[in-house]
N, C-alpha and C positions, 0 to 999 in steps of 0.2 A: 669728361669729369662730371658735367652736369647730369648726364644720364645715370652715371654711377651713384651720385648723391640722391637722385630721385628714387632709385631702387631701394636705397637704404631707408628712405623715409616711408616707402610703401610696404616695407617688410613687416610681417605680423609681429606683434609684441608677445613676448613670452613671460608668463607670470610664474614665479618660483615660490615654493613653500617648503617647509620642513618635511623631510621624508616621513617622519612619524605622523605628522598632521595629515599628509596625503593618504597614508595607510588607514587612518581613522575615518577620513571623509569618504574615500573612494573604495576601500576594501582591497582585496588582493588581486582583483581582476575578474575575468569572465568565469562564471560557474555554470556548468551544464545542468540541464533539468534533472538528469539522472544522478547528479552529485548533491542535490538538495536533500538533507536528511528527512524533512517532513514529507516530501514527495516519495522518497524511498519507503517510508513507513506506510503511507497510504497504499502504494502499489503492493508492498509485501502483504498487507492485510488481505487484499483481493486474491493474490496469487496463492497464499498459504491456505486460505479457506477453500477456494475452488479446487485446488489440487488435493485437498484432504477428502473430498467426496468420492465415494465409489461410483463408477460408471456402470449403469445397468444396460444390457441389451434387452429391450422389451418387445413383446409381441401382442398384437390385438387378437382377442378371442371373443366368442359370444358371451362369455361370463365375465369379461373384463380383461385388463392387460396383465400379462404374467411375465416373469423374468426368465430369460433364456440363458443357460450357461453352456458355452461351447468354445471352440478354438478361437472364433472371432471375438467373442466377449473377453476372453483371456488376453488376446493380443492388445486390445485397447486399454483394459483395466489393469493389467499386470505388467506386460512387457511390450510397450509400443515399438521399441527398437532394441537392438542388442546392447546399447550403451546407456539406456535410460529406463527408469521405472515410470509408472504413471504419475507419481508425485512430482518427479523432476521434469517430466515432459509437459504436464499441464502447468506447472509453475513457470517454466520458461515461456510457454505459449502466452500466458496471461501477462507476464512482465513485458514481453516484447509488444504485445497488443496495446498495453497502457502507456508504455514509456519509450522503449528503444525503437519501436517500429512506426512511430507516428500514427498509431491507430490501425496498423495492418500487421498481420503475421501470416507467413506462408509456410505450409508444411507439404512435403513431397511424399506421397504414398508410393510404395514399391510392391510389385506383385511377382509371384513365381510363374512358371510356365503354365500352370493350371489355372491361373487367374486368382489365386488365393493371396490375401494380403500378408506380406511378410514383415513390413516395418513402416513406421511413420517417421520420416526424417525432417526435423525442423530446419529451415533455411535461415542463415544469418541475414539480418536486415540490410547489411552493407552489400550483400550480393544480389539484392532483389531490386528490380525496376518495374514499375507499373506504367504501361503505355496505352493510351487510347487507340482503338482501332475501329473506326466506324461508330456504330452505336454501342459497341462493347469495348473490350480491352484485351491486351495480352500481358503475360507476366514473363519478364526476362530474368533468368538466373544465370549469372556469369556469362551473359551474352547469348544464351540459348533461349529461344522463345517457347513458351508453353501456353496452351489454351487453358482458360480458367477451369474447365471441366476436368483437366488432368491433375489438378492439385487442390489442396485445401487452402482457401483464402478467408481468414477471419478478419473482420473489420468492425470498428466501432465509430460512432459519430460520423455518419456518411457525409461526404462533401456534396453540397447542393448541386454543383455543376457536374460532378462525376460521382453518382450515387454508389458506384461499385468500390469507391476508394474511401477508406477511413481517414479521419483528420486528427484524432487523439486530443490531447489536452494542452499542447505546448503554447498555443496562442493565448488562451485564457489565463494560463499560469505565469506568463512571462513577467508581468509587472509585480505580481506577488512574490515571486522568487527573487526579484531584484531587491525588494524591501527586506526580505529575510536575510539575503546575503550581506546587505549593508549593516543590518542590525547585529549579525554575528561578527562581522569584521570590527565594528566599533566596540562590542563587548570584549572581544579578544584583545584589542589594542589597549583598552583601559586596564584589563587584568595583567597584561604584560608590562605596561608602563603606567602604574598608578600615579595619580596626582600627589605631590608631596603634601604632608600634613602641617608643615611649618613654612611660614613666609617671614623672612628677616629683612627689615628695612635698614639700610645702611646710608650714612651720610655720603652723598655722591661727590662732595668736594674733597673727600679724603684721597690722598695719593694712592693708597692701596687699592681702592675701588676702581681705579681707572684702567687696570689691566687684569688679564685672566690670572696671571701668577699672583697678583696682589689679592684677588678675591679668594683664591685657593688658600693663600697664607692666612687671611682673616678667618676662613672657615676652620682650618686646622688649629688655629690659635684659640678661638673662643667657642666653637660649636662641637668639636670632637671631644667627648668626655672619655677620660681614660678608664673610668670604672662606671658600671651601671648604677644609676641612682644618684650620682654625684651632681650637685648643683653647678650651674654655669655662672661665671662672673664676667660680665661684659660692661664696657663703659656706656653709661646712660646717654652721653652726648652723641654717640656714634650709631647706636643700635636701637631698634624697636622690634621686638619679636611678638608675632601674633600666631595663634593656633587656629587653623581653619579645618573644616570638614572636607575631605576629598570628594570630588565629583563622582557620583554613583550612577548605576544604570537607572535607578528610579528617578534621579534628577533629570535625566534625558528622556524619560518615558519610554525607554527601550523595551523594558519588560512588558508593558502594556501593548506596545506596537507589535512585538513578537507574538504575543498571545492572539491579537487580532489577525495577524497574517497566518498563523497556524490554523486558526478557526476557518479562515478563508480557504486555505488549501484543502482542509478537511471537507468543507462544504462543496467545493468544486468536485471532489471525488465522491461525495456523498458518504463519507466515513464519519462515524461519531467522533466528536472532538477528543474524548478521552483516549482514543487510540493514537493520537499524536502528542499526548502529554499535557492536554489542558482539559479542564472540566472533570466531572465525576462520572463514574461508571453507572450506567442505567441498563437494567435488564430489558426493559421495554424498547429502548433505543437500539440495543444490540439485535433483538429479534426483528425489529422493523428494518434494520440495515440488511439483514440476511434476506428478508422477503422482497424488499423493494430495490436493492442495488446488487447484491451478490448473485441472486438467482436469475435476474434478467440477463446479466453478462454470461452466466452459465448456460442460459437458454440459447443465446446466440451461438455458443460453441456446440451445443447439442444439435441445433438445426443444420449447421454446416457439416457436421459429422454424418448426420442422417442423410442429407441431400447427396453427399459425394461417395459415401462408403457402403450404402445399403441399396439394393435393387428391389427388394420386396417391399410392397406398400404396407405390409402388416408389421414391419419391424421399425424400431426407432431407438435412438440412444437417449438415456436419461440419467442425470446426476441425482444421487440420493442425498438430500439436505438434512436428514433427521439428526445427524451428529453435530450440526453446526448451531442449532438453536440452544439457547440458554435455559435449561430447566434442570431441577435437581431430581434425585432418586425418588423422593416422595411423590412428586408430580407424575413420574412415569408409573409408579406402582398404582397410584390412584386411578390414572387413566386406563391402565391395563385391567384393573379390577372391574371397571365399568364395562369395558369391552367384553370381558369374560362373562359377566353377569347377563349381558344382552346377547349371548350366543354369537358374537361377532369375532371371537378370537379363542384359540386354544390356549391352555396354560403354558405349553411349550413356546408358542409365539410370544406370550407374555414374558416368559423367562428370557427369551432372546432379546427383548427390549432392554432388559436391565443387565445383560451381559452374562447370563447363566447358561450352562449347557442343558440340552433337552433331557427329559426323562421318558422312559418307555410307557409309563402309565399316565401321561399327561397329554395325549394326542386327541382325546375326545372333546367335543363341545359339551359343556355343562351349563346348567342354569339354575335359578332360584337359590334360596338360602341353604338348601341341603346339597346343592351341586350334583344333581343326578344327570346322567347322560341326556343329551338333547333328544335322542330317538326314543326315550322312555318317559317323556313328559306326559303322554296320554295315559300312562299306567299308574299315575299317582292315586293313592288310596282315596283321597277326597273327591277326585273326579269320577272314580269307579262307583263310589257311593251315590253321587248325584245321578249317575245313569241308572242305578238300580231303583232309586226312588221315582 
C-alpha cells in the first residue's frame, strides 16, 4: 500500500486548459518546412525564374563563344525526358534542391547503344541515400549503388564535414518557421472565435446566476432583442453593461511580428521582401537579386551539366538571363540604337531584342547619322575630298 501511495505522489502533474486556448497558444501542431507559405513563395521565385531561362550549348572559338544548335542542345532545352519540358524539369530540380532534397538533387542520365543522351530522369529524394565511401561517396537509389560520375548530383550549401553533400536551409529556417506557424494559428483562432464586444456584470448573489440554466434564462430574458434597434430594459440593481473593444491582431503585435518573420525568411533566401508580401517593389532590388542570387544558383547547375554531360573542352552549358532583368521597351531601344551606331549590332539583332521578326534588308552593319554600310565608311564624300586636297 505504501509503495502504491508513493507512486501516486511521484506521478507527474497534468495541467489542463480550454481546447480553444490551447489552439491559440500552441497552434495546430507540426508544420513541415515545405508547408510554410512564405518558404514556398521564396522557392517558387527561384524555380520559376531559373526554369524560364533558355539553356544554350556554347562553344569556344577564336572570335569568341558562339551558340550551337543540335540534337544535344534540343534534348536539354526542349525535351529532357519524354514526360517533362525544360520548364518543368528545371523547376522540379530547383525546388528539390532548395526544399525537398535538403540541399541535394539527383538526376539520372540515360543513353542509347551509340552513347547518345536519350533522357534526364529526376530521382525522388525519398529514393536517394548519400553514403560516404573513403574520401568520396556513393549514391544509392532504391538500394542500387551508383558512382557519382554516373549521374548528376546538384548540391547547395556544402557540408563542412562532407563537402560533396548539400545541407539546404532547414536548420536556419526552423525557428523562424515556428514563429510564423504560431502567428498564423493565433490569427486564425481569433478570426474563428472573436472576443465578444459586450461584458455584462450580474449580481452574483442572485439565484439565477448560480446555474447555467439560470444564466441562459437571464440572457434570453434581458439581452435577446426581438427586433433590431430595440432598447433593452434591465434592472439597475442586478446588471451593469460595458462595451469593450475586442482584442485585435495589432494589440498582440502579431502583424508586426509576422512582417519581421517574413522579412527574415526572405533574407535567408536572399529574396526581395516584396516577393513575400511585405515592402515595396524596387527595380534596382529586383535586378540585384537576379545578378547576385538567381544567377549563382543557375551557375551551379550549369557547371554540373557541363562537367557530366559534355566531353569536349570547348563546349559548355549556359543559361540566358536577359529575359529576367527588369527593363522597359524604351531602355532596350536606346541600348540597341547605341550598339547599332557603334557598328556592334545589326538592325535585325536589334529587332530580335524587342521581339520583332528580322528583315532581309537589315543584316548589314551600318554607322554614322546617315547609316551607310560599314564597308563603305571610307567612301564618304568628305573623306575623299580630304584625300584629294
